[in-house]
C-alpha positions in Angstrom: 30.2 -62.5 53.8 26.9 -63.8 52.3 25.9 -65.5 55.5 26.7 -62.4 57.6 24.5 -60.3 55.2 21.7 -62.8 55.6 22.0 -62.6 59.4 21.8 -58.8 59.3 18.7 -59.0 57.1 17.0 -61.5 59.4 17.9 -59.4 62.4 16.3 -56.3 60.7 13.3 -58.3 59.7 12.9 -59.5 63.3 13.1 -55.9 64.7 10.6 -54.8 62.1 8.2 -57.6 63.1 8.5 -56.7 66.7 7.8 -53.0 66.0 4.8 -54.0 63.9 3.5 -56.1 66.8 4.0 -53.3 69.3 2.2 -50.8 67.0 -0.6 -53.2 66.3 -1.0 -53.8 70.0 -1.2 -50.1 70.7 -3.8 -49.6 68.0 -5.8 -52.6 69.3 -5.7 -51.1 72.8 -7.0 -47.8 71.5 -9.8 -49.6 69.6 -10.8 -51.6 72.6 -10.8 -48.7 75.1 -14.2 -48.6 76.7 -14.9 -45.7 79.1 -18.2 -46.8 80.5 -18.9 -50.3 81.8 -21.8 -52.2 80.2 -22.8 -53.9 83.5 -23.6 -50.4 84.9 -26.5 -50.3 82.4 -27.9 -53.8 82.6 -30.9 -53.2 84.8 -34.7 -53.4 84.4 -36.8 -50.3 84.0 -40.5 -50.1 83.4 -40.5 -53.8 82.8 -37.9 -53.7 80.0 -34.2 -54.4 80.0 -31.8 -51.4 79.7 -28.4 -52.1 78.1 -25.3 -50.4 76.7 -24.1 -51.0 73.2 -20.6 -50.2 71.8 -19.8 -49.4 68.2 -16.3 -49.0 66.9 -14.4 -48.7 63.6 -11.0 -49.8 62.4 -9.4 -46.5 63.4 -10.3 -46.5 67.1 -13.4 -44.3 67.1 -15.8 -45.7 69.6 -19.4 -44.7 70.3 -21.5 -46.0 73.2 -25.3 -45.9 73.2 -28.0 -46.9 75.7 -31.4 -48.0 74.7 -32.8 -46.0 77.6 -34.0 -42.9 75.7 -31.8 -43.8 72.7 -29.0 -41.9 74.4 -25.5 -41.4 73.1 -23.3 -42.1 76.2 -19.8 -41.5 74.8 -18.0 -40.6 71.6 -14.3 -41.4 71.6 -12.3 -39.7 68.8 -8.6 -38.8 68.4 -7.0 -35.4 68.8 -4.3 -34.0 66.6 -1.7 -36.2 68.4 -3.8 -39.3 68.0 -5.0 -39.5 71.6 -8.5 -40.6 72.1 -10.9 -38.4 74.1 -14.6 -38.5 74.9 -16.3 -35.5 73.3 -19.8 -36.2 74.5 -21.4 -35.4 77.9 -23.0 -38.3 79.7 -23.3 -40.5 82.7 -21.6 -43.7 83.8 -24.6 -45.8 84.6 -28.3 -46.2 83.9 -29.0 -44.8 87.3 -27.2 -41.6 86.3 -29.5 -41.2 83.3 -32.6 -42.0 85.4 -31.7 -39.2 87.8 -29.7 -36.8 85.6 -30.5 -34.3 82.9 -33.0 -36.1 80.7 -31.9 -34.4 77.5 -28.2 -35.4 77.5 -27.5 -37.5 74.5 -31.2 -38.4 74.0 -33.2 -39.2 70.9 -36.1 -36.8 71.1 -39.7 -37.4 70.1 -42.5 -37.4 69.3 -41.8 -33.7 68.7 -38.3 -32.4 69.5 -38.1 -28.8 70.8 -41.2 -26.8 71.8 -44.9 -26.6 70.9 -46.6 -23.4 72.1 -49.3 -23.7 74.8 -49.0 -27.5 74.6 -51.5 -27.8 71.8 -51.8 -27.8 68.0 -54.6 -28.3 65.4 -54.4 -30.9 62.7 -57.2 -31.6 60.2 -59.7 -29.5 62.3 -58.9 -31.5 65.5 -57.1 -29.8 68.4 -54.7 -32.0 70.4 -53.7 -31.1 73.9 -50.3 -32.2 75.1 -48.5 -32.4 78.4 -47.2 -29.0 79.8 -43.6 -29.7 80.8 -42.0 -26.3 79.9 -44.1 -23.7 81.6 -47.2 -23.5 79.6 -45.6 -25.3 76.7 -44.5 -28.8 75.6 -40.9 -29.6 75.1 -39.2 -32.7 73.6 -42.3 -34.8 73.4 -43.8 -34.1 76.8 -43.4 -35.3 80.4 -42.7 -38.9 79.3 -41.4 -38.5 75.7 -39.2 -40.9 73.9 -36.1 -39.8 76.0 -37.7 -41.6 79.0 -38.6 -44.8 77.2 -36.7 -48.1 76.9 -36.3 -48.9 73.2 -36.1 -52.3 71.6 -32.4 -52.8 70.6 -30.7 -54.9 68.0 -26.9 -54.7 67.5 -26.4 -55.7 63.9 -22.6 -55.8 64.0 -19.6 -53.9 65.5 -20.5 -50.7 63.6 -24.3 -50.7 63.5 -27.1 -50.5 66.0 -30.9 -50.4 65.4 -33.3 -49.1 68.0 -37.1 -49.3 67.7 -39.9 -47.5 69.7 -43.6 -48.0 69.3 -45.6 -44.9 70.4 -49.3 -45.6 71.0 -52.1 -43.4 69.7 -52.7 -40.7 72.3 -49.3 -41.1 74.1 -48.5 -37.7 75.6 -51.5 -36.4 73.6 -50.2 -37.1 70.1 -52.4 -38.9 67.6 -51.6 -42.1 65.8 -49.8 -45.3 66.5 -46.3 -44.5 65.4 -43.3 -46.9 64.8 -39.9 -45.2 64.9 -36.6 -46.8 64.0 -33.3 -45.1 64.8 -30.1 -46.5 63.2 -26.7 -45.6 64.6 -23.6 -46.3 62.4 -19.9 -45.7 63.0 -18.1 -45.6 59.7 -14.4 -46.1 58.9 -14.3 -42.5 57.9 -14.8 -41.5 61.6 -18.5 -40.6 61.1 -21.4 -41.2 63.4 -24.5 -41.6 61.1 -28.0 -41.2 62.5 -30.9 -42.4 60.4 -34.6 -42.3 61.4 -37.5 -44.1 59.7 -41.1 -43.8 60.9 -44.7 -44.6 59.9 -48.1 -43.9 61.4 -51.7 -45.2 61.1 -53.2 -41.7 61.7 -52.2 -38.2 60.7 -49.8 -36.9 63.3 -46.8 -34.6 63.7 -43.2 -35.8 64.0 -39.9 -34.1 64.7 -37.0 -36.3 65.7 -33.5 -35.2 66.7 -30.6 -36.3 68.9 -29.7 -34.0 71.8 -25.9 -34.8 72.2 -23.9 -32.2 74.2 -20.5 -31.8 72.5 -17.2 -30.5 73.9 -14.4 -31.2 71.4 -11.8 -30.5 74.2 -13.3 -33.5 76.1 -16.4 -33.8 78.2 -16.0 -32.0 81.5 -12.9 -30.1 80.3 -14.1 -26.5 80.8 -16.4 -24.4 78.6 -16.7 -24.2 74.8 -16.5 -20.4 74.5 -13.1 -20.6 72.7 -14.2 -23.2 70.3 -15.1 -22.0 66.8 -18.4 -22.5 65.1 -19.7 -22.2 61.5 -23.4 -22.5 60.7 -24.4 -22.8 57.1 -27.3 -20.4 57.4 -28.3 -16.9 56.5 -31.4 -16.7 58.8 -32.7 -17.8 62.2 -36.1 -17.9 63.9 -36.4 -15.3 66.7 -38.2 -16.3 69.9 -40.3 -14.7 72.6 -39.4 -14.5 76.3 -40.5 -18.1 76.7 -38.3 -19.4 73.8 -41.3 -19.9 71.4 -40.6 -18.8 67.8 -42.5 -15.7 66.8 -42.9 -16.9 63.3 -40.5 -14.5 61.9 -37.5 -15.6 59.8 -34.7 -13.1 60.4 -31.4 -12.5 58.5 -28.3 -13.1 60.6 -26.4 -10.2 59.1 -25.4 -7.6 61.7 -26.5 -9.8 64.6 -24.8 -12.0 67.2 -26.3 -14.9 65.3 -24.0 -14.6 62.3 -21.9 -17.7 62.2 -21.5 -17.9 58.4 -17.7 -17.8 59.0 -15.8 -19.7 61.7 -16.3 -17.6 64.8 -15.5 -18.1 68.5 -18.7 -19.3 70.3 -18.0 -16.8 73.1 -17.2 -13.8 70.9 -20.7 -12.3 71.1 -22.6 -14.5 73.5 -22.7 -11.9 76.3 -23.6 -8.8 74.2 -26.7 -6.7 75.1 -29.2 -8.4 72.9 -32.7 -9.4 74.0 -32.7 -12.7 71.9 -29.6 -13.8 73.9 -31.0 -12.6 77.2 -34.3 -14.4 76.7 -32.5 -17.8 76.9 -29.2 -17.0 78.6 -27.1 -17.5 75.5 -27.7 -19.4 72.2 -30.8 -21.6 72.0 -32.1 -20.8 68.6 -33.1 -22.5 65.4 -31.2 -21.8 62.2 -32.7 -22.0 58.7 -30.4 -24.2 56.7 -29.6 -23.9 53.0 -31.1 -27.1 51.7 -34.2 -28.6 50.2 -35.9 -31.1 52.6 -34.4 -34.5 52.0 -31.1 -33.1 50.6 -28.0 -33.9 52.6 -26.0 -30.7 53.1 -23.3 -29.3 55.5 -25.2 -27.7 58.4 -22.3 -26.7 60.7 -18.7 -27.1 61.6 -17.1 -27.0 65.1 -13.4 -26.7 65.8 -11.4 -26.8 69.1 -8.0 -25.1 68.8 -6.6 -26.8 71.9 -7.0 -30.3 70.6 -7.3 -29.8 66.8 -10.5 -31.8 66.8 -13.0 -30.8 64.0 -16.6 -31.9 63.8 -18.8 -31.4 60.8 -22.6 -31.8 60.8 -24.5 -32.8 57.7 -28.3 -33.3 57.6 -31.4 -33.7 55.5 -33.3 -31.6 58.0 -34.3 -27.9 57.3 -33.2 -26.6 60.7 -30.5 -26.7 63.3 -30.9 -25.8 66.9 -27.7 -24.2 68.4 -27.8 -24.5 72.2 -24.9 -23.6 74.5 -26.0 -25.6 77.5 -27.2 -22.5 79.2 -29.3 -24.3 81.8 -26.7 -26.8 83.1 -25.6 -25.9 86.6 -22.6 -28.1 87.4 -24.4 -29.4 90.5 -26.8 -32.2 91.4 -28.0 -33.9 88.2 -25.4 -32.1 86.1 -22.5 -34.1 87.5 -21.3 -36.4 84.8 -18.7 -39.1 84.1 -15.9 -39.4 86.7 -17.7 -36.8 88.8 -17.1 -34.0 86.4 -19.4 -31.0 86.7 -21.3 -30.0 83.6 -21.9 -26.3 84.0 -23.4 -23.6 81.8 -21.7 -23.4 78.4 -19.7 -26.5 79.1 -20.8 -27.9 75.8 -22.8 -27.1 72.7 -25.7 -29.0 71.1 -26.2 -28.9 67.3 -29.6 -30.5 67.0 -30.8 -31.2 63.4 -34.5 -30.7 63.2 -37.7 -29.2 61.8 -38.4 -25.8 63.3 -39.8 -25.5 66.8 -43.5 -25.0 67.1 -44.0 -25.9 63.4 -47.5 -27.2 63.8 -48.6 -23.7 64.9 -46.8 -21.8 62.1 -48.0 -22.6 58.5 -45.0 -20.7 57.1 -42.6 -23.2 58.6 -41.8 -26.5 56.8 -44.5 -29.0 57.7 -44.0 -31.8 60.3 -47.2 -33.6 59.4 -46.8 -37.4 58.7 -49.8 -39.2 57.1 -50.6 -42.9 56.9 -48.8 -44.4 53.9 -45.9 -41.9 54.1 -42.4 -42.8 55.2 -40.6 -40.4 57.5 -36.9 -40.5 56.6 -34.2 -38.3 58.2 -30.4 -38.5 58.2 -27.7 -36.7 60.2 -24.0 -37.3 60.0 -21.4 -36.1 62.6 -17.9 -36.5 61.1 -14.7 -36.1 63.1 -11.2 -35.1 61.9 -8.3 -33.0 63.1 -6.2 -30.1 61.9 
């Protein structure tokens, strides 16, 4: 009887071990799932090597980043059933990024967003920039940081460091600037972005990442039924060319009120000139923080998958952009041939306000020699 009992226990133990091995194998398979091939990125461009880097945590979250433009290529996170999905628009090769939409997933600089009339005055000197958005400058100019091959150092499985040296006068901006961008995937399913910069001459600096998110999965329809909360009571209205007027306007009673979770598409088509100017949302929100203080900026939820993304930042502003200019054709064909059309995603770009150098009432973007530029943004993923 004792021997029979022992045999039963050993049998149960064996079954348990087999199940553990199977579960472990499944988890490992999820962790090692890589949607984009590294060899598709290993090319030379402007005399420097382009590459693709993969970060992953113990729970299966995987993020891929290329040093061409400091661009986030993919973000794999689970849905409510534990199935991994890619929630970030992107391309499958370096060639795709050379020929595609330059903003997708990019680290923007020297000045993210717009500067009116492609000029600003700093310490009695006027600087003239490249005009690449009508009469204005956008995202650092015609050859801003999103077009550069950054120096890369993968520290370990969860950390990547990218460095770019911007010469004095590049795209019209003053000062030799060194910028470091740190990408970290934590075991709490966070993607942390940290920026550090220094300059040898007074300059202006505004850095962000321009990831396009769709929590239902990239290329899986539009985001109009996804819900958004923005932790802000005010936004900065724009003129017909998307340049801030300098006004800071309360969101109450406007289509820009996202203080409570609200469907993105609920008011996007109402008859309101601010929306018509840019074909949807493409506006800067004034966040409830002191500069340097890490606070919740926004929350995004997809009812179909249960995915939730929270955005925390030390920046004073958040650009909410509903991918209004994507066409679903030509350069807007992404991974696996999926079309990226208008409103197929949403960007939540943490930043200083657009055109800040020309608006003294906006938080300053001036960086002086001897000062350290430090900025942090965290995208955290969960489900409900």
